[in-house]
Phi, psi and omega in degrees: 000123181269154179241132177241129183248124174244128182169196185261149164247129186212161169262122181267129174249100188254132179223169183243135170255113184277054176201197180239131179304325182295339177279344183253319181264111181257136184304324183287352182243008186291340179289336177227073188271129175211096183227161174219155182231142176273117186263130178241156174055041180285134178224160180245131182226167170286136182207207186091145186301316182296313180294319180296318179293319178300319179298314179300318177299320183297327178295335180263005180074024182253132182260157179212160174265130180265115183245077180203197181233158178217155183277177181292347177265015189257017182302315181299319181295316179299318179296322179297319178296318179294319179298331180277000178089011180280150177271118182250018181300333184248015174272120184265128174260123188238158175298140181114175184277149170294154178302152178229137176242133177248117189238129179234126183243137180261186185291341178265010181069016170286154186222140172242132184228145173234135185237122175256112192288341180056230184292346177299324182270347184256343182283162180300138182281059184236130176236134178231115177293127182301149180295341180287347179290137181230158176306133181097344175292168180252135169235124177255117183254107180255183184303124181204200172301131185308309183293325178296319180299314180297316181295320180296318179296314182297315181292323177298315179296315181296332182261011174079017177281159173276114188262126176242127186253125181231082190292328180052221183290350179275358182304328181293338188275352184263139177278172178301312181298322180294316179298317180298319179294318180298316181298327178289340184252005188254133175274326183217150183230132174248121178213157167261181184303316183295314180293325177298316178296319181294320179297319178294321181293314182291317185283335185079007180261148174275175184302317183296321181294321178293318180296332178286339181270324188252131185299318182214139179236127175255110180257108182274141186228032176061232183293349178269003178090219183212149173253139175247121176255115184212123178053048177068006177253151177239127177242131178259123177251111183291154175289151175279126182300144178234151180287316182206134178273120177273318180191127181282352182302129176088357181297321178296321178293320178297319177301314180299321179299315179297318180296310182296321177299315180296314180297324181293339179261007177083015179283164177291161178297326180292311178296324178296319179292327176296322175297318178299321179296322178296313180292322179299317179294319178298323182295315186290343179275359180234140183289332180270135179290343178235032182237004184273168175224161182279126179302143183302326182294342181265350184297318181302319179299314181292321179293324177294338178273358175105013180261127179267108187249000000 
């Protein structure tokens, strides 16, 4: 079973605000907001949803096809993907800058992010599913160019692939009709609490109606773990405890990597989500979204599931 990843490749500029956003942003003043934050310890890393998920897959020895674009400044990133065993035959390098994400985290692990799409917004809104894709393969469609996301979902569905939709910050860009069409073509959905609320609001559907359309929904809840809604059943997968959180950025992508890796090997949604929880916990203990490793104590569980690490 092959895995195809649609999403962003970006350079992450991550910094720390040694205070609390709630002390600066007051609800009574949000209509006329003008605030600034002093950023400390800013560093630049490889990031983007597609790249982060690819990294997580590589830790599990799972390969994927990268179906996105990168800028003319992305040679280092492309080499990193290849070194991780990813297939970049369908990764397009275009004139212009690679996407950039600016991430600021406060003492409560709340985060404010700004995303500059770079070549994602300037390239042609054309998506072509590679001919190597076959019925039964997996395609994970994450935040990217709006039209590309819609096309990737439609082509995946038309060709019999298992389509997993991860709208992320792009959830705002979809109309009601688009969301309804996407839900009809989606096998699995990845959302956090906020995105879950937005999908119900945009679609006009209640939770039960959405669950009747989508085979499985992974609702991530940060330190509270994740809920799996499948066939009218709910399974709670607890988060893996961590000693210290270095940065929550990319934890959701790490979770998705674990889930997709498990599903690609025929594991249950619950065991796949447990794998995701392991990678998510490993991710938050490292400041880089692509710099973490799997703790030795978790290796036996993964090896028992059939992963050679």
